[in-house]
DRENLUM-638908 format. One record per atom (N, C-alpha, C): residue in three letters; x, y, z. Coordinates in steps of 0.05 Angstrom, whole numbers, padded with zeros to 5 digits, always signed. Example, Ala and Ser with C-alpha at 12.3 -4.5 7.8 and 13.67 -1.06 7.14 Angstrom:
2
ALA+00264-00114+00156 ALA+00246-00090+00156 ALA+00264-00066+00156 SER+00257-00045+00142 SER+00273-00021+00143 SER+00258+00001+00157 
REM end
This chain:
148
MET+00314+00229-00829 MET+00294+00208-00831 MET+00300+00185-00810 TYR+00326+00178-00808 TYR+00334+00157-00790 TYR+00327+00165-00761 LYS+00331+00190-00753 LYS+00325+00199-00726 LYS+00295+00198-00721 VAL+00279+00205-00741 VAL+00250+00205-00737 VAL+00241+00176-00732 ILE+00251+00157-00747 ILE+00244+00129-00743 ILE+00252+00119-00715 LEU+00276+00126-00707 LEU+00285+00119-00680 LEU+00267+00131-00658 ILE+00259+00156-00661 ILE+00242+00169-00642 ILE+00215+00155-00641 LEU+00204+00148-00664 LEU+00178+00134-00665 LEU+00180+00106-00652 ILE+00201+00092-00658 ILE+00205+00065-00645 ILE+00208+00068-00615 PHE+00224+00087-00606 PHE+00228+00092-00578 PHE+00201+00099-00564 THR+00185+00116-00576 THR+00159+00124-00565 THR+00141+00099-00564 PHE+00141+00083-00585 PHE+00124+00059-00586 PHE+00132+00040-00563 VAL+00158+00035-00560 VAL+00167+00017-00539 VAL+00159+00027-00511 ILE+00162+00053-00506 ILE+00154+00065-00480 ILE+00124+00061-00475 GLN+00108+00065-00496 GLN+00079+00062-00492 GLN+00072+00033-00486 ILE+00084+00014-00500 ILE+00079-00014-00495 ILE+00087-00021-00466 LYS+00111-00012-00458 LYS+00121-00018-00431 LYS+00102-00007-00410 SER+00093+00018-00413 SER+00075+00030-00393 SER+00048+00016-00393 PHE+00039+00007-00416 PHE+00014-00008-00418 PHE+00016-00035-00403 SER+00038-00049-00407 SER+00041-00075-00395 SER+00045-00073-00365 ASN+00054-00051-00354 ASN+00058-00047-00325 ASN+00032-00037-00312 GLU+00012-00032-00327 GLU-00013-00022-00317 GLU-00026-00042-00298 ASN-00037-00033-00276 ASN-00052-00050-00258 ASN-00077-00061-00271 HIS-00083-00086-00267 HIS-00107-00097-00278 HIS-00117-00120-00259 PHE-00142-00128-00263 PHE-00154-00149-00247 PHE-00154-00175-00261 LEU-00148-00196-00246 LEU-00151-00224-00254 LEU-00167-00238-00232 MET-00172-00264-00235 MET-00185-00279-00213 MET-00172-00306-00210 LEU-00175-00317-00186 LEU-00163-00343-00180 LEU-00176-00365-00197 LYS-00160-00383-00207 LYS-00169-00404-00224 LYS-00178-00429-00209 TYR-00167-00432-00184 TYR-00171-00457-00169 TYR-00181-00452-00141 ASN-00190-00473-00127 ASN-00199-00471-00099 ASN-00176-00468-00079 LYS-00152-00475-00088 LYS-00128-00472-00070 LYS-00106-00460-00086 VAL-00098-00435-00078 VAL-00076-00421-00092 VAL-00056-00411-00071 ASN-00031-00418-00074 ASN-00010-00409-00057 ASN-00001-00381-00063 VAL+00002-00364-00043 VAL+00013-00337-00046 VAL+00040-00337-00032 ARG+00061-00328-00046 ARG+00088-00330-00037 ARG+00100-00303-00029 TYR+00121-00303-00013 TYR+00135-00279-00005 TYR+00150-00266-00029 GLY+00158-00282-00048 GLY+00173-00272-00071 GLY+00165-00286-00096 PRO+00176-00277-00119 PRO+00168-00287-00145 PRO+00183-00312-00154 SER+00181-00333-00137 SER+00195-00358-00144 SER+00182-00381-00129 VAL+00183-00405-00140 VAL+00172-00429-00125 VAL+00190-00436-00102 ASP+00214-00424-00101 ASP+00233-00429-00079 ASP+00226-00411-00055 ASP+00211-00389-00060 ASP+00203-00372-00038 ASP+00182-00385-00021 PRO+00182-00380+00006 PRO+00163-00393+00023 PRO+00134-00383+00018 ILE+00115-00400+00025 ILE+00087-00393+00022 ILE+00079-00374+00045 LYS+00067-00352+00037 LYS+00058-00332+00057 LYS+00030-00339+00068 PHE+00012-00346+00050 PHE-00015-00356+00057 PHE-00027-00370+00033 VAL-00050-00382+00037 VAL-00063-00397+00016 VAL-00092-00387+00013 TYR-00099-00380-00012 TYR-00127-00373-00018 TYR-00143-00399-00021 LYS-00167-00400-00011 LYS-00184-00423-00015 LYS-00211-00413-00026 LYS-00210-00396-00045 LYS-00235-00384-00056 LYS-00232-00381-00087 VAL-00242-00400-00102 VAL-00240-00398-00131 VAL-00256-00374-00140 PHE-00247-00362-00162 PHE-00259-00338-00174 PHE-00255-00312-00159 LEU-00240-00312-00137 LEU-00235-00287-00122 LEU-00220-00267-00140 PRO-00231-00243-00143 PRO-00216-00223-00160 PRO-00193-00211-00144 ILE-00170-00209-00158 ILE-00146-00197-00146 ILE-00135-00177-00166 LYS-00120-00158-00156 LYS-00109-00137-00172 LYS-00079-00143-00175 VAL-00070-00143-00200 VAL-00041-00147-00206 VAL-00027-00120-00204 ILE-00007-00118-00187 ILE+00007-00093-00183 ILE+00036-00093-00193 ASP+00046-00117-00199 ASP+00073-00120-00210 ASP+00075-00147-00223 LYS+00096-00151-00239 LYS+00101-00177-00250 LYS+00131-00181-00254 LYS+00139-00207-00251 LYS+00166-00214-00255 LYS+00166-00243-00266 GLU+00175-00245-00291 GLU+00174-00270-00306 GLU+00146-00283-00305 ASN+00143-00307-00293 ASN+00117-00320-00293 ASN+00101-00315-00267 PHE+00110-00297-00251 PHE+00096-00290-00226 PHE+00084-00263-00227 ARG+00061-00260-00213 ARG+00047-00234-00211 ARG+00045-00226-00182 LYS+00052-00202-00176 LYS+00048-00192-00148 LYS+00020-00181-00148 ILE+00005-00190-00128 ILE-00024-00184-00126 ILE-00031-00171-00100 ILE-00054-00158-00100 ILE-00066-00148-00075 ILE-00096-00155-00077 ASP-00108-00162-00054 ASP-00137-00168-00054 ASP-00153-00146-00041 HIS-00179-00150-00038 HIS-00197-00129-00028 HIS-00193-00124+00002 LYS-00178-00142+00016 LYS-00171-00138+00044 LYS-00143-00128+00048 LYS-00130-00120+00026 LYS-00103-00109+00025 LYS-00081-00130+00031 ASN-00087-00156+00029 ASN-00067-00177+00030 ASN-00052-00177+00004 SER-00026-00181+00005 SER-00010-00182-00020 SER+00010-00204-00020 GLY+00021-00210-00043 GLY+00041-00230-00046 GLY+00044-00237-00076 TRP+00058-00259-00081 TRP+00064-00267-00109 TRP+00050-00294-00115 ILE+00038-00295-00139 ILE+00024-00319-00148 ILE+00034-00325-00176 HIS+00038-00351-00182 HIS+00046-00360-00208 HIS+00022-00354-00227 ARG+00029-00345-00251 ARG+00008-00337-00271 ARG-00010-00360-00279 SER-00001-00385-00276 SER-00018-00408-00283 SER-00042-00411-00265 GLN-00041-00398-00242 GLN-00062-00399-00222 GLN-00084-00378-00226 LEU-00080-00361-00247 LEU-00098-00338-00251 LEU-00111-00340-00278 LYS-00134-00326-00281 LYS-00147-00324-00307 LYS-00162-00297-00308 LYS-00171-00291-00332 LYS-00185-00266-00337 LYS-00208-00263-00318 SER-00211-00239-00307 SER-00231-00234-00286 SER-00259-00231-00297 LYS-00277-00246-00285 LYS-00306-00243-00290 LYS-00321-00244-00263 SER-00308-00233-00243 SER-00320-00233-00216 SER-00314-00206-00202 ILE-00331-00201-00182 ILE-00327-00177-00165 ILE-00334-00184-00136 VAL-00325-00168-00118 VAL-00332-00170-00090 VAL-00345-00144-00082 VAL-00368-00145-00068 VAL-00381-00121-00060 VAL-00367-00110-00034 LEU-00362-00084-00034 LEU-00348-00071-00011 LEU-00367-00059+00009 SER-00393-00059+00003 SER-00413-00050+00022 SER-00439-00065+00015 SER-00458-00064+00033 SER-00484-00077+00028 SER-00496-00068+00002 LYS-00507-00086-00013 LYS-00519-00080-00039 LYS-00544-00096-00043 ILE-00561-00088-00062 ILE-00585-00103-00069 ILE-00583-00112-00097 ILE-00590-00138-00102 ILE-00593-00148-00129 ILE-00621-00142-00138 PHE-00623-00130-00162 PHE-00649-00124-00173 PHE-00656-00142-00197 LYS-00681-00145-00203 LYS-00690-00161-00225 LYS-00681-00150-00252 ASN-00682-00123-00254 ASN-00674-00109-00279 ASN-00652-00088-00272 PRO-00638-00078-00292 PRO-00616-00059-00287 PRO-00626-00030-00281 THR-00642-00028-00260 THR-00651-00002-00250 THR-00658-00005-00220 LYS-00653+00015-00205 LYS-00659+00013-00176 LYS-00689+00014-00170 TYR-00705+00019-00191 TYR-00734+00020-00188 TYR-00747-00007-00194 SER-00732-00027-00201 SER-00743-00054-00207 SER-00745-00070-00181 LYS-00756-00094-00183 LYS-00761-00111-00159 LYS-00735-00120-00147 PRO-00731-00117-00121 PRO-00707-00127-00107 PRO-00708-00158-00106 VAL-00685-00171-00110 VAL-00684-00200-00110 VAL-00671-00210-00084 ALA-00649-00197-00076 ALA-00635-00205-00052 ALA-00618-00182-00041 LYS-00612-00183-00015 LYS-00593-00163-00004 LYS-00566-00177+00001 LEU-00545-00164-00008 LEU-00518-00175-00006 LEU-00503-00161+00016 GLU-00488-00176+00032 GLU-00471-00164+00052 GLU-00443-00158+00041 LYS-00429-00141+00054 LYS-00402-00134+00047 LYS-00385-00159+00045 GLY-00369-00161+00024 GLY-00351-00184+00021 GLY-00362-00206+00003 ARG-00386-00204-00006 ARG-00398-00225-00022 ARG-00386-00226-00050 LEU-00379-00250-00058 LEU-00367-00255-00085 LEU-00389-00259-00105 LEU-00387-00245-00128 LEU-00407-00246-00149 LEU-00394-00253-00175 ILE-00407-00271-00190 ILE-00397-00278-00217 ILE-00412-00261-00237 ILE-00397-00248-00255 ILE-00409-00230-00274 ILE-00417-00245-00299 LYS-00442-00241-00308 LYS-00452-00254-00332 LYS-00451-00234-00356 LYS-00459-00209-00351 LYS-00456-00188-00372 LYS-00460-00161-00358 CYS-00451-00140-00372 CYS-00453-00113-00361 CYS-00463-00094-00382 LYS-00477-00073-00373 LYS-00484-00051-00390 LYS-00484-00026-00373 SER-00470-00006-00382 SER-00465+00019-00368 SER-00456+00013-00340 ASN-00469+00023-00319 ASN-00461+00019-00291 ASN-00474-00005-00278 TRP-00486-00022-00293 TRP-00500-00045-00282 TRP-00488-00071-00293 CYS-00487-00092-00276 CYS-00478-00118-00285 CYS-00498-00139-00276 LYS-00503-00159-00294 LYS-00519-00182-00286 LYS-00501-00201-00273 VAL-00508-00210-00248 VAL-00490-00227-00232 VAL-00505-00251-00222 GLU-00489-00271-00213 GLU-00499-00294-00199 GLU-00483-00298-00174 THR-00497-00306-00153 THR-00484-00313-00128 THR-00503-00332-00113 GLY-00493-00355-00105 GLY-00510-00375-00092 GLY-00534-00381-00109 ASN-00558-00379-00098 ASN-00583-00385-00113 ASN-00595-00360-00126 TYR-00581-00337-00125 TYR-00592-00312-00134 TYR-00579-00303-00160 SER-00595-00290-00176 SER-00586-00279-00202 SER-00601-00253-00206 GLY-00587-00233-00216 GLY-00600-00207-00221 GLY-00579-00186-00227 TRP-00587-00161-00224 TRP-00571-00138-00232 TRP-00563-00122-00208 ILE-00537-00112-00207 ILE-00528-00094-00187 ILE-00514-00070-00200 ASP-00515-00047-00186 ASP-00498-00025-00196 ASP-00470-00031-00187 VAL-00451-00024-00203 VAL-00423-00032-00198 VAL-00406-00010-00184 GLU-00420+00007-00169 GLU-00405+00026-00152 GLU-00397+00012-00126 ASN-00374+00018-00117 ASN-00364+00008-00091 ASN-00361-00023-00092 VAL-00348-00033-00113 VAL-00341-00062-00115 VAL-00311-00065-00120 TRP-00301-00088-00112 TRP-00273-00094-00117 TRP-00271-00112-00142 GLY-00258-00103-00162 GLY-00256-00117-00187 GLY-00264-00099-00210 LYS-00257-00107-00234 LYS-00265-00091-00257 LYS-00287-00106-00272 PRO-00311-00095-00271 PRO-00333-00109-00283 PRO-00333-00111-00314 ASN-00320-00092-00328 ASN-00321-00093-00357 ASN-00296-00103-00369 
REM end
């Protein structure tokens, strides 16, 4: 019985560890975020993001720092206080915003590659988004970020 409990605990710990190391998306919390060469405030600044809500992918973590990569393949370390749950995406190719969640509805605007969109809600492969003065639905194929 003791061995069975140990095996179950060991399996549970491994599953939690693998889940916590899973890549996931977050977004920038502020208009100015420092990206560092290493996971410490003592490490030099590599570059500075100046785009609030930009979605980034977390690929590693160490204490309070997250190693990230963006849609242009830039990477570095950011303190977790500068990040929040992702509700944004970047389009990786030209897209059209539609009035309703179907490609047969009225087009609202054409988006160019690299446009940042704020997600309001999603259903199946469509998300209602806002960008600039435009609001509507896009299909979420070929975007950077996790819409759901």
